C-alpha positions in Angstrom: 102.6 106.6 101.9 103.6 104.9 98.6 104.4 101.2 98.6 107.6 101.8 96.5 109.5 105.1 96.1 112.6 105.6 93.9 114.4 108.8 94.6 117.0 109.9 91.9 118.2 106.3 91.4 121.2 105.6 89.2 122.8 102.3 88.2 126.2 102.2 86.6 128.4 99.4 85.1 132.1 99.9 85.0 134.1 102.9 86.1 135.9 105.9 84.7 135.1 107.6 81.4 133.9 104.3 79.8 131.3 103.6 82.6 127.8 102.8 81.3 125.0 104.5 83.2 122.1 102.0 82.6 119.6 103.9 84.8 120.1 107.7 85.2 118.4 109.7 87.9 115.0 108.0 87.9 112.4 109.0 90.5 109.2 107.2 90.8 106.4 106.5 93.4 104.1 103.5 93.1 100.9 103.3 95.2 99.7 100.0 96.6 97.1 98.1 94.5 98.1 99.6 91.2 99.5 98.2 88.0 102.3 100.2 86.4 103.9 99.4 83.1 107.5 100.3 82.1 108.1 100.4 78.3 110.9 101.3 76.0 113.3 99.9 73.5 115.9 97.2 74.4 118.7 98.8 76.3 116.5 101.6 77.7 117.1 100.4 81.3 113.8 98.8 82.1 115.1 95.4 83.4 118.1 97.0 85.2 115.7 99.3 87.1 113.7 96.3 88.2 116.8 94.4 89.3 117.9 97.4 91.3 114.6 97.4 93.1 115.2 93.8 94.3 118.9 94.5 94.9 120.1 92.1 92.2 122.3 95.0 91.0 123.7 97.7 93.2 122.7 101.4 92.8 125.4 104.0 92.2 123.3 106.8 93.8 119.8 107.6 94.9 117.5 105.9 97.4 114.9 103.1 97.2 112.2 103.0 99.9 109.9 100.0 100.2 106.9 100.2 102.5 108.4 103.1 104.4 111.8 101.5 104.9 115.0 102.5 103.1 116.3 99.4 101.4 119.1 100.9 99.3 122.1 98.6 99.4 120.1 96.2 101.6 121.8 93.7 103.9 120.6 91.4 106.6 117.1 92.2 107.8 116.6 94.7 105.0 117.0 91.9 102.5 114.3 89.9 104.3 112.1 93.1 104.2 112.5 93.1 100.4 111.9 89.4 99.8 108.8 89.4 102.0 107.2 92.2 100.0 108.7 92.0 96.5 109.1 89.1 94.1 110.2 89.0 90.5 109.0 86.8 87.6 111.6 86.6 84.9 111.3 86.5 81.1 112.8 83.0 80.8 111.2 80.7 83.4 113.3 77.7 82.3 116.5 79.6 83.1 115.2 80.7 86.5 114.2 77.2 87.7 116.6 74.4 88.7 116.2 71.7 86.0 117.4 69.0 88.5 114.6 69.6 90.9 110.9 68.8 90.6 108.4 71.6 90.6 107.2 70.4 94.0 110.6 70.6 95.5 111.2 74.0 94.1 107.9 75.4 95.5 108.4 73.6 98.8 111.8 75.3 99.2 110.3 78.7 98.5 107.5 78.1 101.0 110.0 77.0 103.7 112.1 80.1 103.1 109.3 82.6 103.2 106.5 81.1 105.2 107.6 80.7 108.8 104.3 79.0 109.7 104.9 76.2 107.3 107.5 74.5 109.4 106.4 70.8 108.9 106.4 68.8 105.6 102.6 68.5 105.6 102.2 72.3 105.9 104.6 72.8 103.0 102.9 70.3 100.8 99.5 71.8 101.5 100.8 75.2 100.6 102.4 73.8 97.4 99.0 72.4 96.4 97.4 75.8 97.1 99.9 77.6 94.9 99.6 75.2 92.0 95.8 75.5 92.1 96.1 79.3 92.4 97.9 79.4 89.0 95.5 76.8 87.5 97.8 73.8 87.4 97.0 70.2 88.5 98.6 69.6 91.9 100.1 66.4 90.4 102.4 68.7 88.5 104.6 68.8 91.6 106.2 65.5 90.6 107.3 66.8 87.2 110.6 68.5 86.2 110.7 71.8 84.4 111.6 70.3 81.0 108.3 68.3 81.1 106.2 71.5 80.9 105.3 73.8 78.0 106.3 77.4 78.0 103.0 78.7 79.3 102.9 76.0 82.1 106.4 76.7 83.3 105.6 80.4 83.4 102.7 79.6 85.7 105.1 77.6 87.9 107.4 80.7 88.0 104.4 82.8 89.1 103.5 80.3 91.8 107.1 80.4 93.2 106.9 84.2 93.3 103.6 84.0 95.2 105.0 81.6 97.8 106.5 84.6 99.6 103.1 86.3 99.9 104.5 89.5 98.3 102.7 92.8 98.0 104.5 93.8 94.8 105.2 91.5 91.8 107.8 92.7 89.2 106.9 91.1 85.8 109.9 91.2 83.5 108.7 90.4 79.9 106.7 87.5 81.2 104.8 86.8 77.9 107.4 87.7 75.3 108.5 84.1 74.7 105.0 82.7 74.5 102.5 82.1 71.7 99.8 84.7 71.4 97.0 82.4 72.7 99.2 81.4 75.6 100.0 85.1 76.3 96.3 85.8 76.6 95.9 83.0 79.2 98.8 84.2 81.3 97.6 87.8 81.2 94.1 86.8 82.2 95.7 84.8 85.1 97.7 87.8 86.2 94.6 90.1 86.2 92.7 87.5 88.2 95.5 87.2 90.7 95.8 90.9 91.1 92.1 91.2 92.0 92.0 88.2 94.2 95.2 88.9 96.2 95.3 92.7 96.0 98.7 92.7 94.4 100.6 95.6 93.0 102.3 95.0 89.6 105.4 96.6 88.0 105.2 95.2 84.5 108.1 95.5 82.1 107.4 95.0 78.4 108.2 96.1 74.9 104.7 95.1 73.9 102.4 98.0 74.3 99.3 95.8 74.0 100.4 93.9 77.1 100.8 97.2 79.0 97.4 98.4 77.8 95.7 95.3 79.0 97.4 94.7 82.3 98.3 98.2 83.6 96.5 101.4 84.6 99.5 103.7 84.1 102.8 103.6 82.3 106.2 105.1 82.3 108.4 105.3 79.2 112.2 105.0 79.4 114.8 106.0 76.9 118.6 105.6 77.3 118.2 105.1 81.0 115.9 108.1 81.7 112.2 108.3 82.4 110.8 110.4 79.6 107.0 110.1 80.1 104.6 109.1 82.8 101.0 108.8 81.9 97.7 106.9 82.4 97.5 104.1 79.8 94.4 105.4 78.2 96.2 108.7 77.5 99.3 107.0 76.3 97.5 105.4 73.5 95.2 108.3 72.6 97.5 111.3 73.0 101.1 110.7 74.1 103.0 113.9 75.0 106.6 112.8 74.3 107.7 112.3 70.7 109.5 109.0 71.6 106.2 107.6 73.0 104.5 108.6 69.8 107.2 106.8 67.8 106.7 103.6 69.9 103.0 103.6 69.1 103.6 104.3 65.4 106.0 101.4 65.2 103.4 98.8 66.1 102.2 96.9 62.9 98.5 97.3 62.2 96.1 94.4 61.5 94.9 96.1 58.3 98.4 96.0 56.9 99.0 99.8 56.6 102.7 100.8 56.2 104.4 101.3 59.6 104.7 105.0 60.4 107.7 104.9 62.6 108.8 108.5 63.4 112.1 107.8 65.0 115.0 108.1 62.6 118.6 106.8 62.9 120.1 104.5 65.5 120.0 104.6 69.2 123.0 106.6 70.4 125.9 105.0 72.3 124.6 104.9 76.0 128.2 105.3 77.2 128.3 108.7 75.6 124.7 110.0 75.4 123.9 113.2 73.4 123.9 116.5 75.3 120.6 118.2 76.1 117.6 116.0 75.4 118.9 112.5 74.6 116.2 111.9 72.0 116.9 115.0 69.9 119.1 113.2 67.2 116.1 111.0 66.4 113.2 113.3 67.2 110.7 114.1 64.4 109.8 117.4 66.1 113.3 118.2 67.4 115.9 120.7 66.2 117.0 118.6 63.2 113.5 118.7 61.8 112.4 122.1 63.1 115.2 124.8 63.3 114.9 127.1 66.2 114.5 124.5 68.9 118.0 124.8 70.2 116.8 124.2 73.7 116.8 120.5 72.9 120.5 120.6 72.1 121.5 122.6 75.1 119.3 121.7 78.1 118.2 118.4 79.6 114.4 118.7 80.2 114.8 116.6 83.4 116.6 119.5 85.0 113.7 121.9 84.8 111.7 120.3 87.6 112.8 117.7 90.2 109.5 116.1 91.2 109.0 112.4 91.2 106.5 110.7 89.0 103.6 109.6 91.2 101.6 106.7 89.7 98.4 105.8 91.4 96.2 104.9 88.5 95.0 108.5 88.2 96.8 111.8 87.4 100.5 111.6 86.8 103.0 114.4 87.5 106.7 114.4 87.4 110.0 116.1 86.4 110.4 118.0 83.2 109.0 121.1 81.5 106.4 119.0 79.7 104.0 118.6 82.7 100.7 119.2 81.0 97.2 118.5 82.4 98.4 116.5 85.4 100.8 114.4 83.3 104.6 114.4 82.7 106.7 114.4 79.6 110.4 115.3 79.7 110.2 117.3 76.6 110.8 121.0 75.9 108.1 120.9 73.2 105.6 118.2 74.3 103.0 117.0 71.8 99.6 118.6 72.2 100.9 121.5 74.3 99.5 124.9 73.4 
């Protein structure tokens, strides 16, 4: 049984003809002990999907199953079921911490809410010390306020607060994007060590492909609210199947200074009124605008060809779409590398 299963999940903002579907019919299964990356441009639905998992935004349709229990629209004991198993580390740790409380008070509160055994003050303080040492901070840091920390240090505090619940799954939402490169490396090394030491499962959201490649075993690529490719990370970097994935890789500046070979043209379409057929076809370098005769991209959504969920366990990946090639999935009528 998968630790987390998403079954045709959709998230919408607003109502009527102007409603925005931020996440559209996403199915995904994540096995325990793996690290899965979610990549895509800003506005692709990555963070909204993460917030739907922890019930910070409601789902419009579909089902979310966590550790064998349906938590869609969770209330009461179902919310406790989520909080005990899933915690989220946000992009801006300063915004997610109370500036009027010391770090020690914040962590002690989290321990008291989530660890029923730490009923006394001494138990809580011992657990706070353990958490600070776990993220490689001096226990004396408990007496300081968030504004007294650097960006890397306060992100460690945010990670410690998430770990206070003893979760099985950590959702990491752009946790290094606001940090200097050297500090990013330290945080990523810490996260890898914590995963091995505590047996955690990671769902890592990032626009930085190098972060995904370092921290994750597999990745899913999102575009305009849809999952367009699911693939082991090694294959994503060496031979992506979806043209959008190829475009993301080509857009990364190279150390040697070669000209960026971005293959996506034009602007991202209005997500309120996505294009018919394949949503990427107006920008696709191998689509009907570049290669006449590929009208299928204009007429048929590749997600409708097969309804299987993408199963990510660090090994082979399968999923919806006609582009399932070699145990992988790409929602493309003409996947790259296909015979």
